[in-house]
C-alpha positions as a Markdown table, in Angstrom:
| # | Residue | x | y | z |
|---|---|---|---|---|
| 1 | Leu | 95.3 | 220.9 | -123.8 |
| 2 | Leu | 92.5 | 223.5 | -124.2 |
| 3 | Thr | 90.0 | 220.6 | -124.1 |
| 4 | Leu | 91.6 | 219.2 | -121.0 |
| 5 | Phe | 91.7 | 222.5 | -119.1 |
| 6 | Ser | 88.2 | 223.6 | -120.2 |
| 7 | Gly | 86.8 | 220.2 | -119.4 |
| 8 | Ser | 88.1 | 220.3 | -115.9 |
| 9 | Val | 86.6 | 223.8 | -115.3 |
| 10 | Leu | 83.2 | 222.6 | -116.7 |
| 11 | Arg | 83.3 | 219.6 | -114.5 |
| 12 | Gly | 83.6 | 221.9 | -111.5 |
| 13 | Ala | 87.3 | 222.0 | -110.8 |
| 14 | Asp | 88.3 | 224.8 | -108.5 |
| 15 | Leu | 91.0 | 227.3 | -109.1 |
| 16 | Asp | 93.7 | 225.4 | -107.2 |
| 17 | Thr | 93.0 | 222.2 | -109.2 |
| 18 | Leu | 93.2 | 224.1 | -112.5 |
| 19 | Leu | 96.5 | 225.7 | -111.5 |
| 20 | Glu | 97.9 | 222.3 | -110.4 |
| 21 | Arg | 97.0 | 220.9 | -113.8 |
| 22 | Val | 98.8 | 223.7 | -115.5 |
| 23 | Arg | 101.8 | 223.3 | -113.3 |
| 24 | Glu | 102.0 | 219.5 | -114.0 |
| 25 | Thr | 101.3 | 219.9 | -117.7 |
| 26 | Tyr | 104.0 | 222.5 | -118.3 |
| 27 | Ser | 106.5 | 221.1 | -115.7 |
| 28 | Gln | 106.6 | 224.3 | -113.6 |
| 29 | Arg | 107.8 | 224.7 | -110.0 |
| 30 | Ala | 104.8 | 226.9 | -109.2 |
| 31 | Val | 101.9 | 228.6 | -110.8 |
| 32 | Ser | 100.0 | 231.5 | -109.3 |
| 33 | Val | 97.3 | 234.0 | -110.2 |
| 34 | Leu | 98.0 | 237.6 | -109.4 |
| 35 | Arg | 95.4 | 240.4 | -109.2 |
| 36 | Val | 96.4 | 244.0 | -109.8 |
| 37 | Leu | 94.1 | 246.6 | -108.4 |
| 38 | Gly | 95.6 | 250.1 | -108.9 |
| 39 | Asp | 99.0 | 250.0 | -107.2 |
| 40 | Glu | 98.1 | 246.9 | -105.1 |
| 41 | Glu | 99.1 | 243.4 | -106.2 |
| 42 | Gln | 97.6 | 240.4 | -104.5 |
| 43 | Ile | 98.1 | 236.7 | -105.0 |
| 44 | Val | 94.7 | 235.2 | -105.4 |
| 45 | Ala | 95.8 | 231.5 | -105.6 |
| 46 | Cys | 99.0 | 229.6 | -106.0 |
| 47 | Val | 100.2 | 226.0 | -106.2 |
| 48 | Gly | 103.7 | 224.6 | -106.0 |
| 49 | Asp | 106.8 | 225.6 | -104.2 |
| 50 | Asp | 108.3 | 229.1 | -104.1 |
| 51 | Pro | 105.6 | 230.9 | -106.3 |
| 52 | Cys | 106.2 | 234.2 | -108.0 |
| 53 | Leu | 104.7 | 237.1 | -106.2 |
| 54 | Thr | 105.2 | 239.8 | -108.9 |
| 55 | Val | 105.0 | 239.9 | -112.7 |
| 56 | Asp | 108.7 | 240.8 | -113.0 |
| 57 | Ser | 109.8 | 237.8 | -110.9 |
| 58 | Ala | 107.9 | 235.3 | -113.1 |
| 59 | Asp | 109.7 | 233.1 | -115.6 |
| 60 | Thr | 106.5 | 233.2 | -117.7 |
| 61 | Ala | 103.7 | 235.8 | -117.1 |
| 62 | Ile | 100.4 | 235.5 | -118.9 |
| 63 | Glu | 98.2 | 238.6 | -118.9 |
| 64 | Val | 94.4 | 237.8 | -118.9 |
| 65 | Gly | 93.7 | 240.8 | -121.1 |
| 66 | Asp | 91.9 | 243.1 | -118.6 |
| 67 | Asp | 95.1 | 244.4 | -116.9 |
| 68 | Glu | 93.7 | 243.0 | -113.6 |
| 69 | Phe | 94.7 | 239.3 | -113.6 |
| 70 | Trp | 98.0 | 237.6 | -114.5 |
| 71 | Met | 99.0 | 233.9 | -114.4 |
| 72 | Leu | 102.6 | 233.7 | -113.2 |
| 73 | Met | 104.8 | 230.7 | -113.6 |
| 74 | Ala | 108.0 | 229.8 | -112.0 |
| 75 | Gly | 110.2 | 227.0 | -113.4 |
| 76 | Arg | 111.2 | 227.5 | -117.0 |
| 77 | Lys | 110.3 | 230.1 | -119.7 |
| 78 | Leu | 107.6 | 228.8 | -122.0 |
| 79 | Pro | 107.5 | 229.3 | -125.8 |
| 80 | Ala | 104.9 | 231.5 | -127.7 |
| 81 | Arg | 102.8 | 228.4 | -128.7 |
| 82 | Asp | 102.3 | 227.5 | -125.1 |
| 83 | Arg | 101.5 | 231.0 | -124.2 |
| 84 | Arg | 98.5 | 231.0 | -126.6 |
| 85 | Val | 97.0 | 228.1 | -124.8 |
| 86 | Leu | 97.8 | 229.5 | -121.4 |
| 87 | Thr | 96.1 | 232.8 | -122.3 |
| 88 | Ala | 92.8 | 230.9 | -122.6 |
| 89 | Val | 93.5 | 229.1 | -119.3 |
| 90 | Ala | 94.4 | 232.3 | -117.6 |
| 91 | Lys | 91.0 | 233.7 | -118.7 |
| 92 | Gln | 89.3 | 230.6 | -117.2 |
| 93 | Ala | 91.2 | 231.1 | -114.0 |
| 94 | Ala | 90.2 | 234.8 | -113.8 |
| 95 | Gly | 86.6 | 233.6 | -114.4 |
| 96 | Leu | 86.8 | 231.2 | -111.5 |
| 97 | Val | 88.0 | 234.0 | -109.3 |
| 98 | Arg | 85.1 | 236.2 | -110.3 |
| 99 | Gln | 82.7 | 233.3 | -110.0 |
| 100 | Arg | 83.9 | 232.6 | -106.4 |
| 101 | Glu | 83.5 | 236.3 | -105.5 |
| 102 | Leu | 80.0 | 236.5 | -106.9 |
| 103 | Ala | 79.1 | 233.3 | -105.0 |
| 104 | Glu | 80.4 | 234.9 | -101.8 |
| 105 | Glu | 78.4 | 238.1 | -102.5 |
| 106 | Ala | 75.3 | 236.1 | -103.1 |
| 107 | Gly | 75.8 | 234.3 | -99.8 |
| 108 | Lys | 76.1 | 237.6 | -98.0 |
| 109 | Ala | 73.0 | 238.9 | -99.7 |
| 110 | Glu | 71.1 | 235.8 | -98.8 |
| 111 | Ala | 72.2 | 236.1 | -95.1 |
| 112 | Ile | 71.1 | 239.8 | -95.1 |
| 113 | Glu | 67.8 | 238.8 | -96.6 |
| 114 | Arg | 67.2 | 236.1 | -94.0 |
| 115 | Ala | 68.1 | 238.6 | -91.2 |
| 116 | Asp | 65.6 | 241.2 | -92.7 |
| 117 | Glu | 62.9 | 238.5 | -92.8 |
| 118 | Leu | 63.6 | 237.6 | -89.2 |
| 119 | Arg | 63.4 | 241.3 | -88.3 |
| 120 | Arg | 60.0 | 241.7 | -90.1 |
| 121 | Ser | 58.7 | 238.6 | -88.4 |
| 122 | Leu | 59.9 | 239.9 | -85.0 |
| 123 | Leu | 58.3 | 243.3 | -85.6 |
| 124 | Ser | 55.1 | 241.7 | -86.6 |
| 125 | Ala | 55.0 | 239.5 | -83.5 |
| 126 | Val | 56.1 | 242.3 | -81.2 |
| 127 | Ser | 53.6 | 244.9 | -82.6 |
| 128 | His | 50.7 | 242.9 | -81.1 |
| 129 | Asp | 52.5 | 242.5 | -77.8 |
| 130 | Leu | 53.0 | 246.3 | -77.7 |
| 131 | Arg | 49.4 | 247.2 | -78.6 |
| 132 | Thr | 47.8 | 245.1 | -75.9 |
| 133 | Pro | 49.4 | 246.9 | -72.9 |
| 134 | Leu | 49.0 | 250.3 | -74.7 |
| 135 | Ala | 45.3 | 249.7 | -75.2 |
| 136 | Gly | 44.9 | 248.6 | -71.5 |
| 137 | Ala | 46.7 | 251.7 | -70.2 |
| 138 | Lys | 44.8 | 254.0 | -72.6 |
| 139 | Ala | 41.4 | 252.6 | -71.6 |
| 140 | Ala | 42.2 | 252.9 | -67.9 |
| 141 | Val | 43.5 | 256.4 | -68.1 |
| 142 | Ser | 40.6 | 257.5 | -70.3 |
| 143 | Ser | 38.2 | 256.1 | -67.8 |
| 144 | Leu | 39.9 | 257.9 | -64.9 |
| 145 | Arg | 39.8 | 261.2 | -66.7 |
| 146 | Ser | 36.2 | 260.8 | -67.6 |
| 147 | Asp | 33.8 | 263.2 | -65.8 |
| 148 | Asp | 30.8 | 261.1 | -66.7 |
| 149 | Val | 31.4 | 258.3 | -64.2 |
| 150 | Gly | 32.2 | 258.5 | -60.6 |
| 151 | Phe | 34.6 | 255.8 | -59.5 |
| 152 | Ser | 34.9 | 254.3 | -56.0 |
| 153 | Pro | 38.3 | 254.4 | -54.4 |
| 154 | Glu | 38.6 | 250.6 | -55.1 |
| 155 | Asp | 37.7 | 251.1 | -58.8 |
| 156 | Thr | 40.2 | 253.9 | -59.0 |
| 157 | Ala | 42.9 | 251.8 | -57.4 |
| 158 | Glu | 42.1 | 248.9 | -59.8 |
| 159 | Leu | 42.3 | 251.2 | -62.8 |
| 160 | Leu | 45.6 | 252.7 | -61.6 |
| 161 | Ala | 47.0 | 249.1 | -61.1 |
| 162 | Thr | 46.0 | 248.3 | -64.7 |
| 163 | Val | 47.9 | 251.3 | -65.9 |
| 164 | Glu | 50.9 | 250.3 | -63.8 |
| 165 | Glu | 50.8 | 246.7 | -65.1 |
| 166 | Ser | 50.5 | 247.9 | -68.7 |
| 167 | Val | 53.5 | 250.2 | -68.3 |
| 168 | Asp | 55.5 | 247.5 | -66.7 |
| 169 | Gln | 54.7 | 245.1 | -69.6 |
| 170 | Leu | 55.7 | 247.8 | -72.1 |
| 171 | Thr | 58.9 | 248.5 | -70.2 |
| 172 | Ala | 59.8 | 244.8 | -70.3 |
| 173 | Leu | 59.1 | 244.5 | -74.0 |
| 174 | Val | 61.1 | 247.6 | -74.8 |
| 175 | Asp | 64.0 | 246.4 | -72.7 |
| 176 | Asn | 63.9 | 243.0 | -74.6 |
| 177 | Leu | 63.9 | 244.8 | -77.9 |
| 178 | Leu | 66.8 | 247.0 | -76.9 |
| 179 | Asp | 68.8 | 243.9 | -75.7 |
| 180 | Ser | 68.0 | 242.2 | -79.0 |
| 181 | Ser | 69.2 | 245.1 | -81.0 |
| 182 | Arg | 72.4 | 245.3 | -78.9 |
| 183 | Leu | 73.0 | 241.5 | -79.5 |
| 184 | Ala | 72.4 | 241.9 | -83.3 |
| 185 | Ala | 74.8 | 244.9 | -83.4 |
| 186 | Gly | 77.5 | 243.0 | -81.5 |
| 187 | Ala | 77.6 | 245.6 | -78.7 |
| 188 | Val | 76.8 | 242.9 | -76.2 |
| 189 | Arg | 78.1 | 239.3 | -76.3 |
| 190 | Pro | 76.2 | 236.5 | -74.7 |
| 191 | Glu | 78.0 | 234.2 | -72.2 |
């Protein structure tokens, strides 16, 4: 039986498949995995009809050994020799739960990493777009403030128009960046 259960886990069986095999092998009505965190008890997985929701309500309760996970069976009470095998299976079930949680955490970390990479790329691209109008406005204002050159009214108007265009470009870029951050934060929903 240990070989059967271990082999199914090694071949990639999920938690529900493992519990179903246990249920069928031991002729149980239901098998569930309970997680105890402090005072909170939570059923992580269950198969069969009318599963046990607490350790006290189970016909057979197998503790994993870490006081966190229990394998609960409803149907008939199992003898001690079956409990030894089921202790190993319960540990495999708890391992599958932890493995699933680690995979979910890894997926979340990967999504965060992709989002950070996108932000870095966006910042790199936008930094050039921000510098161009800033440089234009700075050059135009510096020229206007210079006492060395006398500008005609047409030249002055052209330099002031350059400043205005540059500031308009900057305003549009900043508005787009703010809209983008609102979308990313979920404050604004696109329709």
